[in-house]
C-alpha positions as CSV (number, residue, x, y, z in Angstrom):
1,M,0.2,-1.2,-0.5
2,S,-1.8,-4.0,-1.9
3,S,-5.5,-3.4,-2.8
4,S,-6.2,-7.1,-2.5
5,P,-5.8,-8.9,0.8
6,L,-2.4,-10.9,1.0
7,I,-3.7,-13.4,3.2
8,T,-7.1,-15.1,3.0
9,P,-9.4,-17.2,5.2
10,G,-8.4,-20.4,3.7
11,D,-4.8,-19.9,4.9
12,R,-3.4,-21.9,7.7
13,I,-2.1,-19.2,9.8
14,Y,0.4,-20.2,12.9
15,V,0.3,-17.3,15.9
16,A,3.7,-18.3,17.9
17,G,3.3,-16.9,21.3
18,H,-0.6,-16.9,21.4
19,R,-0.7,-17.2,25.0
20,G,1.2,-13.9,25.4
21,M,-0.6,-10.6,25.9
22,A,0.3,-9.7,21.8
23,G,-0.2,-13.1,20.4
24,A,-3.6,-13.6,22.3
25,A,-4.8,-10.3,20.8
26,I,-3.7,-11.0,17.6
27,L,-5.4,-14.5,17.6
28,R,-8.7,-12.8,18.7
29,R,-8.5,-10.3,15.7
30,L,-8.1,-12.9,13.4
31,Q,-10.8,-15.0,14.4
32,A,-12.9,-11.9,14.5
33,G,-12.0,-11.5,10.9
34,G,-13.3,-14.9,10.0
35,Y,-9.6,-16.4,9.6
36,G,-10.0,-20.1,10.4
37,V,-13.8,-19.7,10.5
38,T,-14.9,-18.6,7.0
39,P,-14.1,-20.4,4.0
40,A,-12.2,-18.6,1.4
41,P,-13.6,-17.7,-2.0
42,D,-12.0,-20.9,-3.5
43,G,-13.8,-23.1,-1.0
44,R,-10.7,-23.8,1.1
45,C,-11.1,-23.8,4.8
46,G,-8.2,-22.3,6.6
47,S,-7.1,-22.9,10.2
48,L,-5.5,-20.9,13.1
49,L,-2.6,-23.0,14.4
50,S,-1.1,-22.3,18.0
51,A,1.0,-24.7,20.4
52,S,1.6,-24.2,23.8
53,H,5.0,-24.2,25.3
54,Q,4.6,-27.8,26.9
55,E,3.7,-28.8,23.1
56,L,6.3,-27.0,21.5
57,D,9.7,-25.5,22.9
58,L,10.5,-22.8,20.3
59,T,13.9,-22.5,21.6
60,D,14.4,-26.3,20.7
61,P,15.5,-26.3,16.9
62,V,14.8,-30.0,16.5
63,A,11.2,-30.0,17.7
64,T,10.4,-26.6,16.0
65,A,11.8,-27.9,12.8
66,A,9.4,-31.0,13.2
67,W,6.6,-28.9,14.1
68,F,6.8,-26.8,10.8
69,E,7.4,-30.0,8.5
70,A,4.2,-31.7,10.1
71,Q,2.1,-28.3,10.1
72,R,3.2,-26.3,7.1
73,P,1.4,-23.2,7.7
74,D,0.9,-20.4,5.0
75,V,1.1,-17.4,7.1
76,V,3.2,-17.2,10.6
77,V,3.0,-14.4,13.1
78,L,6.0,-14.6,15.4
79,A,4.7,-12.9,18.8
80,A,6.6,-15.4,21.1
81,A,9.4,-13.9,23.0
82,R,11.2,-13.6,26.6
83,V,9.9,-10.2,27.7
84,G,10.2,-8.2,31.0
85,G,11.0,-4.7,32.5
86,I,14.1,-2.9,33.5
87,L,15.0,-5.1,36.3
88,A,14.4,-8.2,34.7
89,N,16.4,-7.2,31.8
90,A,19.2,-6.4,33.9
91,S,19.1,-9.3,36.1
92,Y,18.8,-12.0,33.3
93,P,20.9,-10.2,30.3
94,A,22.2,-13.8,28.9
95,D,18.4,-15.3,29.2
96,F,17.1,-12.4,27.3
97,L,19.5,-12.6,24.5
98,L,19.8,-16.4,24.0
99,D,16.2,-17.2,24.4
100,N,14.8,-14.5,21.9
101,L,17.8,-15.3,19.4
102,K,16.8,-19.0,19.5
103,I,13.1,-18.6,19.3
104,Q,13.6,-16.0,16.2
105,Q,15.9,-18.0,14.3
106,N,14.2,-21.4,14.8
107,V,10.7,-19.8,13.9
108,I,11.9,-17.5,10.9
109,E,14.2,-19.9,9.3
110,N,11.8,-22.9,9.4
111,A,9.0,-20.7,8.1
112,W,11.1,-19.7,5.1
113,R,12.4,-23.6,4.7
114,H,8.8,-25.2,4.9
115,G,7.1,-22.9,2.6
116,C,5.4,-20.2,4.4
117,R,4.4,-17.6,2.0
118,R,4.0,-14.6,4.5
119,L,5.9,-13.9,8.0
120,L,4.9,-11.1,10.5
121,F,7.6,-10.6,13.1
122,L,6.9,-8.5,16.0
123,G,9.6,-6.5,17.5
124,S,10.0,-3.4,19.9
125,S,10.5,0.0,19.8
126,C,13.6,-0.5,22.1
127,I,15.4,-1.5,19.1
128,Y,16.0,2.4,18.5
129,P,19.1,4.2,20.0
130,K,18.5,5.7,23.2
131,F,19.0,9.4,22.0
132,A,17.3,8.8,18.7
133,E,15.7,12.1,17.3
134,Q,12.1,12.1,18.4
135,P,9.6,11.1,17.3
136,I,11.5,8.3,16.0
137,R,11.5,7.3,12.5
138,E,12.0,3.8,11.1
139,E,15.5,5.1,9.6
140,S,16.9,5.7,13.0
141,L,17.7,1.7,13.4
142,L,21.2,1.0,14.0
143,T,22.3,4.7,14.0
144,G,23.5,5.0,17.7
145,P,23.8,3.4,21.2
146,L,20.9,1.5,22.9
147,E,19.4,2.1,26.3
148,P,21.7,0.0,28.4
149,S,18.8,-1.2,30.5
150,N,17.2,-3.4,27.8
151,E,20.0,-3.7,25.3
152,W,19.7,-7.4,25.2
153,Y,16.3,-7.8,24.4
154,A,16.8,-5.0,21.9
155,I,19.8,-6.7,19.9
156,A,17.9,-10.0,19.7
157,K,14.9,-7.8,18.1
158,I,17.3,-6.1,15.8
159,A,18.7,-9.5,14.7
160,G,15.2,-10.7,14.2
161,I,14.6,-7.8,11.9
162,Q,17.8,-8.2,10.0
163,L,17.1,-11.8,9.8
164,C,13.8,-11.2,7.9
165,R,15.3,-8.5,5.8
166,A,18.6,-10.8,4.7
167,L,15.9,-13.7,3.7
168,R,14.0,-11.1,1.7
169,L,16.9,-9.9,0.0
170,Q,18.5,-13.2,-0.9
171,H,15.5,-15.6,-1.2
172,G,12.6,-13.4,-1.6
173,F,11.0,-14.5,1.3
174,D,7.9,-12.2,2.3
175,A,8.7,-11.3,5.8
176,I,7.6,-8.1,7.4
177,S,8.1,-6.7,10.9
178,L,6.4,-4.5,13.2
179,M,7.8,-2.2,16.0
180,P,4.9,-1.7,18.6
181,T,5.4,1.1,21.4
182,N,4.9,0.2,24.8
183,L,2.0,-2.1,24.9
184,Y,-0.9,-2.4,27.6
185,G,-4.3,-4.5,28.0
186,P,-5.8,-7.7,28.8
187,G,-3.4,-10.7,29.5
188,D,-0.5,-8.4,30.6
189,N,2.1,-9.3,33.4
190,Y,1.4,-7.4,36.5
191,H,4.7,-8.5,38.6
192,L,5.5,-5.7,40.7
193,T,9.4,-5.8,39.7
194,N,9.5,-8.0,36.4
195,S,6.8,-6.3,34.5
196,H,6.6,-3.0,32.6
197,V,5.9,0.3,33.8
198,L,2.0,0.5,33.5
199,P,1.1,-2.9,34.5
200,A,3.3,-2.6,37.4
201,L,1.5,0.8,38.2
202,I,-1.8,-0.6,38.0
203,R,-1.1,-3.4,40.5
204,R,0.7,-1.0,42.9
205,F,-1.9,1.4,43.0
206,Q,-4.9,-0.9,43.2
207,E,-3.2,-2.7,46.1
208,A,-2.7,0.5,47.9
209,R,-6.3,1.5,47.4
210,E,-7.3,-1.7,48.9
211,S,-5.0,-1.5,51.8
212,G,-5.6,1.9,52.7
213,A,-2.0,2.9,52.0
214,S,-1.4,6.8,52.5
215,E,1.3,7.0,49.7
216,V,2.6,5.0,46.8
217,V,6.3,5.0,45.9
218,C,7.1,4.8,42.2
219,W,10.5,4.5,40.6
220,G,12.6,7.1,39.0
221,S,11.8,10.7,38.5
222,G,8.7,10.7,36.8
223,T,10.0,12.9,34.2
224,P,10.7,10.4,31.4
225,R,8.1,10.5,28.5
226,R,6.3,7.3,26.9
227,E,3.8,6.3,24.5
228,F,1.3,3.5,25.2
229,L,-0.5,1.4,22.7
230,H,-3.6,-0.9,23.8
231,V,-2.9,-4.5,22.5
232,D,-6.3,-4.5,20.8
233,D,-5.1,-1.6,18.5
234,L,-1.6,-3.5,17.9
235,A,-3.6,-6.6,17.1
236,D,-5.6,-4.5,14.3
237,A,-2.4,-3.0,13.0
238,A,-0.9,-6.4,12.6
239,V,-3.8,-8.1,10.7
240,F,-4.1,-5.0,8.5
241,C,-0.5,-5.2,7.5
242,L,-0.6,-8.8,6.8
243,E,-3.5,-8.3,4.5
244,H,-2.3,-5.1,2.9
245,W,1.2,-4.1,3.2
246,Q,3.9,-5.4,0.8
247,P,7.1,-3.2,1.0
248,A,8.5,-2.3,-2.3
249,D,12.1,-3.4,-3.4
250,G,14.6,-1.4,-1.5
251,E,11.7,0.0,0.9
252,L,12.3,-0.7,4.8
253,Q,10.6,-3.8,5.8
254,H,9.8,-2.5,9.4
255,L,6.8,-0.4,10.3
256,N,6.2,1.6,13.6
257,V,3.1,1.1,15.4
258,G,1.7,3.6,18.2
259,T,-0.6,6.3,18.7
260,G,1.9,9.2,17.9
261,R,1.4,10.6,21.7
262,D,3.0,10.7,24.7
263,L,2.9,11.7,28.1
264,T,5.1,11.6,31.2
265,I,5.4,8.7,33.9
266,H,4.4,11.3,36.4
267,E,1.2,11.9,34.3
268,L,0.8,8.2,33.7
269,A,0.7,7.3,37.4
270,E,-1.8,10.0,37.9
271,L,-4.1,8.6,35.3
272,V,-3.7,5.0,37.0
273,A,-4.3,6.4,40.5
274,K,-7.7,7.9,39.2
275,A,-8.2,4.9,37.2
276,V,-8.4,2.5,40.3
277,G,-9.8,5.2,42.4
278,Y,-6.6,5.6,44.7
279,R,-6.6,9.1,46.5
280,G,-3.3,8.9,48.6
281,Q,0.0,10.6,47.9
282,I,2.4,9.7,45.0
283,R,6.1,9.9,46.1
284,W,9.1,9.4,43.4
285,D,12.1,7.3,44.2
286,A,14.9,8.9,42.2
287,S,17.4,6.5,43.0
288,K,15.7,4.1,40.7
289,P,16.6,4.2,37.1
290,D,14.5,6.3,34.6
291,G,15.5,4.5,31.4
292,T,15.6,6.4,28.0
293,P,14.2,10.0,28.8
294,R,11.8,10.0,25.7
295,K,10.6,7.2,23.3
296,L,7.8,8.6,20.8
297,L,7.7,6.7,17.7
298,D,6.8,8.5,14.4
299,V,3.8,6.5,13.0
300,S,3.3,8.3,9.7
301,R,4.2,5.6,7.6
302,L,1.7,3.5,8.9
303,T,-1.0,6.2,9.0
304,G,0.0,7.0,5.4
305,L,-1.2,3.3,4.6
306,G,-4.7,4.1,6.5
307,W,-4.4,2.7,9.7
308,E,-4.5,4.6,13.2
309,A,-5.1,3.8,16.6
310,R,-8.6,4.0,17.8
311,I,-8.4,3.2,21.7
312,P,-7.7,6.5,23.7
313,L,-5.5,5.9,27.0
314,E,-8.0,6.8,29.6
315,R,-10.7,4.2,28.2
316,G,-8.0,1.6,27.5
317,L,-6.7,2.2,31.2
318,A,-10.4,1.9,32.6
319,S,-11.0,-1.5,30.9
320,T,-7.6,-2.9,31.7
321,V,-7.9,-2.0,35.3
322,S,-11.4,-3.9,35.3
323,D,-9.8,-6.9,33.5
324,Y,-7.0,-7.0,36.0
325,I,-9.6,-6.9,39.0
326,A,-11.9,-9.5,37.5
327,H,-9.2,-11.9,36.6
328,R,-7.5,-11.7,40.1
329,Q,-11.1,-12.2,41.9
330,T,-12.2,-15.0,40.0
331,G,-8.7,-16.9,40.1
332,V,-8.5,-16.9,36.4
333,E,-4.6,-16.9,35.7
334,V,-3.1,-13.2,35.8
335,R,0.6,-13.1,36.0
336,L,1.4,-11.4,39.3
């Protein structure tokens, strides 16, 4: 771990995927930390770079190369990805694999070729084997078969981690990777079938409360255990690692990011129902898939560096529900 920051306010920092939940949170955290706003000690004024999908299609290698040639960022955060829940992964396996492989190769390779000094790649906890020993240590990567319901996304993310690792080994490129657990928070996707479990539950229970429904049907048995991290905590961890974490030679280049605590999906559903004020019955449809039985990350390496999550799930849920309702009522874009 470096005692002096490895990035400075004078750097040109590009956040790829700044309109997504994770990318937007990281951009907010960088702004709050003075990046792109406060001059560096040497007088340089940095900037925070971003480009919408309409301005730059990261699956297009020619367009991506031209953008990097023109902008030449000092630091890159790769948070852009095609994401979705169990049904989306099962329905569009080729899209999930192809799009994410293209985005990762185009951004990571061009960052290296165009003089980027430091890159952070945002992966996912789904990279680990379905039956990995719990809590899951970083060393579990590539030690067993993946969960079939999201293997296409996982394989792409594993390729991104390994590309970062290969560029460091062969060319000394300073690329690091973070593996967050299940994220939630402002800017999430609330689609009933294509989103992840927590935002889907928020929408389902909120609509049930508003309609006066006597019961809510949830997928699966409710027994799998999951860990949830507020996206603002992830953003804080990302900036912390950009500033201070420099893996030693031979050390793993990816870190788990989570809370170190999990709960059953049944318990999660009850918390969401409470957060939205729903008082009806909860029924479980066991014919729907459960996914991995448990997925709790070992976060001891990151906490050993001096960082830990600060937002408890109950408080994060309450603010997320409020954010969802406020955006929906005002007509501000919320992905339904």
